[in-house]
N, C-alpha and C positions, 0 to 999 in steps of 0.2 A: 493220633486222632482217629476215632472210629469212622467207619465208612459212611454211616448216616450223617455224622457231624460234618464230614468233609463235603458230602454232596449238598448239605444245606448251606454251608459257607460259600461253596462254588456257585450254587443257584442264586443266592442273593447278590453276589458279585455280577453274575450274568444278567440279571434283570436290570440292574443299575446301568451296566454297560450298554445293553441293548436300547434302553430308554434314553441314554445320553444324559443321565441325571447326576451321576456321582460328581463330575467336575463342577457342574453348576452349583450344587449344594456347597461344595468346598469353597467356591469363589465368594458366595454371598453370605455364608454362615447360616443359611436357613436350614430348618429341619423339615423333611417331608413327612406328611401325615400318611400313615399306612394302615390298611385294614385287611383282615383275612376273612374269606367266606368259605365255609365247608358245609358238609351235611353228614353227620354221624349216621352210619348205617346205610347210606346211599352214596358210596364213594369216599366217605370220610374226608381226609385231608391229603389224599394222594400220597406221594412219597416224601413226606416231611415238608410240604409246602406251607404248613402253618408256622414254621420256624424260620423262614428265610429272612425276616426283617430283624432278627435278634442280633445284638452286639454290633449295631451300625450306628455310630455317633450322629450321623446326619439324618436318621430316620426315627420318628416317634410313632410307635405302635399305639393306635388309639382304640381299636375295637375289633371284635370278632363277631361274625354272624353264623348261626347254625340253628335250624329248626328243632333239633333234639335238645331238650333242656339239660340232661345229664352230660351229654357230649359237649354242649356249649360251655357249661360251667367248668368241666374238666380241661378243656382246651384253653379257656381264658386264664385259668390258674397256671397251666403249663407254660404259656408264652408270655404271661404278665400283661395281658390286655386289661386295661382299667374298666372297660365297659363291654357288655355283650348284648346281642340282640337276637331275637327269634326270626325276624324278617330282615333280609339283606337290604330291601328297598328303604325301610325305615333307617337303617344304619347309614346308607349312602346319603340320605336326605339330611340327617342330623350331623354326621361327622364330616362330610365333604372331603374324603381322603384324596391325596395325590396319587397314591399307589394302592392297588388292590391285588392280593393273591387269591386267584380263583382256584381253590385247592382240590375240590372233589374229583374223583376219577370218572364218575359217571358223566359222560360227555353230553348226554341229552339235556343236561341242565346248563351247559356252558353258554349257549347263544343268548338266552334271555338275560342271564346275570351279567355277562360281559357287556351286552348292549346297554344295560342300566348303568354299569360302572362307567362306561365311556361317556354316556350322557350326563353323568354326574361330574365329569371332568377328570377322571382317574386314568392313569396308565395301567394296563392290565398284564399280569403274569399268570398264565393259564396252564393247568395240568393238561397233559396230552391224553387222548387225542383232542385236538382243538375243538372241533364241532362235529356234527354227524353228517353234514351234507355241504357240498360246495356253495350252494346258494346262501347258507348261513355264514360261511366264511367271507363271501363277497360283501355281504351287508355289514359285517363287523369291520372289515378292512376299509370300506368306504366311510363308515362313521368315524373311525380313527383318523383317517386322512383329513376328513372335513374339520375335525376338531384339533388337528395337529397333535395327536396323542400316539403312543406306541403300544403295540401288543407283542408280547414275547411268549413263546410256548416252551414248556419245560422239557425240551430235548437236551438233557443235561450233559450227555456225552460230547456234544458239540464243543463245549468249553473245557473239557478235561485236558490236562497238560500233555498226556501221552498222545491224544488225538491232534492237538496243536502241533506237536513235534512231528508226527507222521505226515501231516498235511504239508508242513514246511519241507520235509525231506523229499516227499514225492514231487513237489514243485521244483526242487533243486536237482531232480533227476535220479533219485535213489533207485527207482524201478525202471529207468529208461523211459521210453515212450509208453504211456498208459494206453492199453488196448481194450481191456475188458474188465468188468467188475461184476461179481456175483454176490447177491445177498440172500440170506436164508433166515426165515423166521424161526421161532423157538420150536415149532412143529410138534407140540405136545397135544393134549386133548383138545386144544383150541385151534388146531391146524386148519388152515383155510382162511375164510373171511374174518373170523374173530382175531386170529393171530396177526393178520395184516393190519387190522385197525389198532390193536392194543400195542403190539411191538413193532410192526412194520413202519409205523410213523417215525420211530427212531432211525430206522435204516434209510428211509426216504430222505430224512433230514441230512444224514451223513452223505448220501449220494449227491445232494445239492451242494453240500459244503465242499466236497472234493471235485465235483464235475460241473457245477453250474446248473442252470435250469434245463430240464429235458426238452427235446424238440418234439417228440411224440411218444406215445405209449400204446402197446397192444397187449391184450391179456386173454387168458382162458381160465374160467372158474368152473370146477366140477363139484358135484355133490353126489356121493355114492356112485361114482363112475360115469355120470352123465352131465351134460352141460346144464347149468342152472337156468331157472326161469324166475320171473318175479314172484311166483307162488312159493319159492324156496326161501324167501327172506324170513328172518327170525330175529328176535331179541335175545340177548344173553344176560348172564348174571350182572356183570359190570356193564351197565347199559351204555354202549357206545353208538347207539343207533342200530339200524338194521344191518345184519351181516348175512352172508350166504356161502355155502360151499365148504368142503373139507379139503380141497386142493386148489391152490392158486399158483399160476405161473404167469408172470408179467415180463415184458421186454421193453426197455427204454432206449431211445437214441439220444445221445448227448453230443454237444459240440466237439469238434476235432476228431470225429469218427469213432468216438468211444461208445461201446455198447454195454448195457447193464441189464441184469435180470433180478427178479425177486421170486423166490420159491417158498411155498409153505405147503408141505405134504407130510403127514405123519409117517408115511412109509419110508421117508428119507432120514428120520430122526437119528437112527443109530449110525448110518453111514456118513452123514454130513457132520454130526456132532454139534458143537456149541453154536448158538445163533450168532450171526455176525455178517461181516463183509470180507470178501476176498478180492484183492486187486492183482491184476496180471499185466505186467509191462514187458517191454522187450529185453530188459536186463534183470528182472527179478520179480518177485511176488511178495505180497504182504497180506496178513489177515488180522482183522480186529475181532476179538472175542468180546461181544457186547455184554455189559453188566453195569451195575452201579459204578464200579471202578473198572473200566474196560482194560483188556490186555492186548498188546500188539506183538505179532510175530513177523519176522522178515526172512525171506528166502531169496538167495541170489541166483539159483539155477533150479532146473527141474529134476535134478538127480542123475543117476547113471554113472558110468565109468569116468567121464570127463569131469562131472561135478565132484566125484570123490577125489580125483587127482588134484583138482583145483583147491579143494578144501584142505587137503593134506599139505599142499605147497604153501598155503596161506597160514598154516598153523592152527586153523579152526578145527573143531571136533565135529565130525560127521555124525549127526543124530537122526536116526531113521525111526520115526514112529511107525511100526510095521504091523501088518496084519497078514499072517501066513494063510495062503490059500490052499496049498497042497495039491495043485493041479498045474501041469505044464503041457502046452501043446508040443507037438513033435519038433517044431522049428524054433522053440524057445520063446514064443510070444504069448502074451495073455490072450485067452479066447475072448471074443467080443461078448460072449455070454457073461463072463466074469466081470468084464468092464462094466456092463450094464447093471449087474447085481450089486457091485460095490459102489458105483458112482464115484470112483476115485478120481482125483484131479490129475494125477500123473501116474498111470499104471506102468510099472517098470519091471522088467525081468532081469534078474541077476544071472549073467552067463557064467560059463566055467572059468573064465579068466578072472572073474571077480569073486566067485564062490558064494555060497550061502543059499538058502532056500528061495523058492519063488515067493516074492512078497509084493504087496500092493501098498504104495505110499498113500497113507490117509491124508485127507486135506487139512492137516493140522499145522503145516508151515513151521517146522522146527528142524529143517535139514542141516544147514550150517548155522551155528550160533553166530549171531551178528548183533550189531548195535546200530541204532539210528545215529546219524551224525549229531554233533552238539547243536543245540538249538538256542535261540534267543529266549530270554525269560518269558514265561507265559503272560499273555495280556491280562490275566486275572490275578497275577502276582503269586501264583503257586509254584513251588519248585518242580521242574520237570520230573516226571516219573521215568525210571529206567525201563528200557524194553525188557519184557519178560523173557527169560530163557528157560525153557523146560523141554524135556524130551516128549512128553505127552500132555498137551494142554487138557485141562479138565473138561469133562463132557458137559452136556447141557443140563446141569443140575442147579443153576444159580437161582437166586430168589428175587431177581429184579422185578418180576411181575407176579 
């Protein structure tokens, strides 16, 4: 199954599960009426959100709405929608769907359309980012609660089998006591506020999945080396509302004493690598390399002589994704200057008893090959994905966004 096909099937299962509708439909034999709303040329249909209702025996796709005539006709033919409309309001009024896929990426359109769908009596599945401001989210959530409807946002990694497995393994103590979690945006040309809105929403969703709701947050946002002001706000090509800054650092406090951070800074792109999440516990660490199909890496120790010996005793292969530095202080320790420059998670010197050049362990989490423990079947019915084992996880070149 292709990645895009997989994500679409996973997404449709997710929206039904979140809305609590799949079991209801199976019990009474009814078919839910579904509709898709997109906007060709202005966010299009997100990452395949026009196709999420396909091949579902308990769902009847009735229509698609799109202001662009060519895009509307093309999408209707692609997904087999029997009717299509230029105006989503007219479609909602005539079709009265039970489910709506709000598919376009441009979040500045989400609030008005989602509100109209809720008032028409439909559950909403929405492309991320959800909306452009907290006040818009509050209004939509209040409307959904008042009408006893559900809203789900397309944070699709949430339901991926490998993420489900990792969450179960962490809960069972794979990493020991969880202490700290670090998240990094893609940190490309969109580094800063745009990166946080476009990709950071996935990371924040995963933080809540693993840690619960945060207790508080503090952050600093810089633009060209100075603290931002309201005058620095700007709109970007994929309109997700106002953004600002090219550097973001945020810190979150979670229950049970766990601290988490979010960083987006283009200067860290090469040293941090792939965008994702790093978990640090008392017995090990793990990393999620985020993508349409995310990868998970597990590390049981921070490296060094003891870790090497333990790996050899266990029969595992020690794999060191290395970066030679070629500089050694007289006492065999890495200089603080090099630690700052590399941003390495575990700066390790190999001494004479171990041999080898001075190296810095990059934060790629492939030290000892390991497997997550066996997990129960995924709640969405997909076969669990094996933990990826590589010596050098691929860098930040994915096409997720």
